N, C-alpha and C positions, 0 to 999 in steps of 0.2 A: 331583475331582482334588486331590491333596495339594499344598499351598503350601509352599515352602522359604523361610524367612527366617533372618537372622543377628542374634545378640546382639552389641552393641558396649558394652563397659564403659568408661564416661567417666573413666578414670583417667589417660589419657595427655594430653599437650598437645594443644590444639585443632587445630593443623595436622595432627597424626597422626590424630585423629578424623575430620577433614574428608577426608583422603586415603583412609582405610580405608572410610568410607562411600561415597565415590565409586567405589572399586574394586568394592565390594559391588553397587552399582547397575549398574556396567558389565558385571559378570559375569552379570547378568540376575535377581538376587535382587530381588523387589518390595518388601520391607519390612525394617526395622531396628528391633530392640528395644533401647532404652537402658536398662540396668539402673539402678535408683536405690538408692544407698547413701549414708549420711551421711558416709562417709569420702572419697567420690569427688566429682567435679564434679556440680553439680545437673543432673539429667536434663532438667528443664524448660527451663533456660537453654541447654543444648547443643541440645536439640530445636528451640528458636526459631531458632538460627543454622543448623542443618542444613536446616530446612524452608524457609528464605529462600534458601538458597544451592544446595541440591541438589534438583532437582525430579523425579528419576527413581525415588524410593523413598518409601513412607510411613513414618512414624516412630511406633513404639509405646513408651509409657513404662511401666516396670513392673519391680518391682512396688512401687507407692506405697502406703504404709500410713496410716491415719487418726490414728495416734499421733503421728507426727513432723510430718505436715502435715494441718491441719484440712480436713475435706471440703469446706467452703465455699471454702477457698482452692484446693483441688484443682480444684473446678469453675471457679473464676475463672481459673486458669492454663490449663486445658484449653480454656475458651472463647477465651482470648486466642490460643492456638495455632491454633485453628480459623479465626481471622480471617487468620492468615498463610497457612494452607494448608487450605482447606476440603476435607473428605474424605480428608485424608492424615494424620490423627491417631487414634491408638488409645491406650487407657489400660487398665492392669491395677491393680487394687487388691487388697490382701491384708492379712493381720494383722501382717506384719513378722516379722523374726527376733527371737525372745525374748531370746537372748543379747546381741545388739547392743542392743536396746532397754534392757536392764537396765544395760549399760555407760554408757548416756546418762542414767541415772536415770529411766527411763520404765517403769512397770509396765504390762504388757500384759493389761489386764482385759477380760473379756467379749468376746473376739475376734470370735465369730460375730455377736453383736449390733452391734458397732462396724462391721464390714465391711457387714452388711446395711444399717444406717442410712447409712453413707457412700454406698452405691450409690443409695439413695433420694434423698439430698440432691443428688448430682451430676446424676442424670437429671432431677430436677425443675427445677433451676436451668437446665440446658441446654435444656430444652424449654418451660418455662413462666416462667423468669426469676425465680421466687420460690417460697419454700416456708416453711411454719410447722410446726414439729415439736413442740412443746409451748408453753405460754404464753410462756416466756422465751427460746425459740430460734427465730429466723427469720432469713431472709436473702433477698437479691435480687441480680440483675445489672441494671445500668442501661444495658446495651448488648445487642445482638442477636447471639447465637452463630451462626456460619455453618456450615452443614453438620451431618451427623449424627456422633456419637462412638460407636464400638464400645467397649463396656465389658466387659473381661475380669476374671476373679477368679483371682489366683494361689493355688493350693491344693496341700497335701500331705496333711494329716490327713483322716480319713473324713468328719468332719462339715463341714469346709470344702469338701471335694470335692463333697459332696452340695448345699451351699449354692450353689456355683458353677454347677452344673447347673440349679438352681432359678432364680437370678436374673441369670446372666450371658449376655451375647451370645457369650462365649467363655470358655475356661478355659485357664490356663497350668499344666501339670503338670510340675513340676521333678524328674522321675526319669529315669534313663537305662536301668535294667534292665527287660527285657521283662515279667518277672512283676510288678513294681511298677506299670508302666504299664497292664498288663492288670487288675490289682486296682483301680487309680485310675479306669479307665474304667467299671468296675462301680458304683463309688460315685458318680461323676457321673450315671450313668443313673437312679440312685434319685432324685436331685434333679430331673432332667428329667421323670420320670414324675410326681413330686409336684406339679409345676408344670403338668401336663397338656400339656407340650410334646412335640416329636419331637427325637431326637438330631441330626437333619439341620438343625435351626434354630440350633445353636450351633457355633462354631469350636473344635474340640478340639485343643489344641496341646501337642505333647510338646516340652518345653523341655530339650533334651539338653545334657550337659556333655561336650565332645568334646576329645580331644587326639591328633591324628594324627601319626605319624612312622614310618618304616620301622624306626627304633631304638626298641624298646619301652621301654628304660630312659629315654631322653630324654623320650618322651611321658609316662611316668609322673611324672617329676620336674616337668614343666611343669604337670601338672594336680593334683598332690597338694594344694596350698593350696586350690584350689577344691573338691576333694573333702571336705577337712576341714571347710570352711565349711558345705558341704551336710549333711554328717554331724552337725555340732553343732546343727542345727535340726530334724532329722527326727523324726517322730512315733515313739512307743515301738514300735509294731507293727513298723515297718521296721527300727529299731535292734536289736530282738530277733531279727529274721530274719538280720541280719549277724553276730550273736553276737560282740559286742565286750564285753570285761570293763568292769564298771562304773568301776573306778578308772582305766582307760585312757581311758574316755569323758570323765571329769573332767579329765584332763590334756590331752586334745585341745581341749576347750572352753576351757581356760585358755590354751592356746597360740594358738588362734584370736583370743581377745580381745587377747592381747599382740602379735599379728602375728608370732609366733615361728615362722617358716617352717622354719628349720633343725630345730627340735624336732619339727615335724610329720613330717619326713622319717623320723625314728626311730620315731614313733608309728604310722604307717599302713603296713600291710603292702600289697604289690602286689595281693593278692587283694581287699582291702577297696576299694582305689582302682578296680580293674576292675569292682566291683559298682556303684559310684557314678558312674562315667564310662565313656565309650566311648573305649578307649585302644589305640594301635598302629597297624597297617597299615590303609589305607582299606578294604580288604576287610571288615574287622570292622564298619565302620560301615555298609557296603552291606547286609551280612546283617542287621543290626539294623534298619535302615530297612524292609526288606522285611517283617519281623515286626511292626513298629510300625504300618505302613499297614494290614496285614491286621486288626489290632485294631479300627481304625476312626478313627485320628487323622487330622484333616484339615489340620493344619499341623505341620511339623517345624521347630523353631528350632534352628539351629546355634549352640549355646551356647559361651561362652568356656571355655577359651582357644583353642580349635580346634587348637593345637599349638605347638611351638617355632618353626615357620616358618609364620606366618599366612597369607601369600600362597600359598605352596605347598599348604597345607591347604585353603583355599577353592577353588583350582583343582581339586584332587583331588575335593572334594565336588561341584563342578559337573560333573565327568566322571561321578560316580556318578548324579547327577540326570538327566543326558542319557541314560545307559544305561538307567535305570529307565523313563524316558519313552519311549525307542525300543522297549522291550520291553512297553510298556503295563502296567506293574506296578501303577500307580495311575491 
């Protein structure tokens, strides 16, 4: 059965994040993914608050990268969260957005190697409390982590998707177009087969970007900055399939770095936004979910912004889930 969860972006005041998370749990969603971004509030600190005060959902952190947060520290923070709420913490690691890292003065070198090593460090520390990676790199935890941590890999490019299938308990695939999700599924399968596993052993999550409204223009306007951010970090294979001129891509990346949202409205056509996000009437989302479930995804993440009216959108999404469940679509 496919599980439906919701992304919460920790950019709003804490009381709003509290209220939204409470509503998500009240609507029956079992989990929340807190997106990690250096420009927003810390997902780890927000998670500790939510886990202590709201017990009806599990909290996932992601995608955390080993460049801005050292893997030993990621393990320490995750183990601390497990003490607050054993069994209610999930973690997704990934290589991070190259454009954002560069704006922070960080060079994203050897991303596959860094993510693989981070996964090894985190797992070892949480299970054995110590690890030695080379003569001069070692670490330990002087307390006992409580409960297991499901470790996901956030992936978009072919090699990272393959790695996620090889080493992850789950994978977060940040695409919304069916053709992209179908291609990504095939790449994850390569990693699963390489590891001698079965696809049923991992949680394959489609991390969708959604903006619902009966007024398509309003839905597009709300999601355009999110679509631009996704576009600026896509692998070349996907960018080529969208067919955007190189000079326009440069301008889009520059606008994303400057947070110049008004400029982005001029640069992104509606057709591009609709390729990168699920936009418009709820029926569009319902049709897309049916196709994604048929591919084999076991989790659907209702990704931000959901729409110009968040509560309305979440209620409409819940109606879709109930309808699919009643008709035994998944």
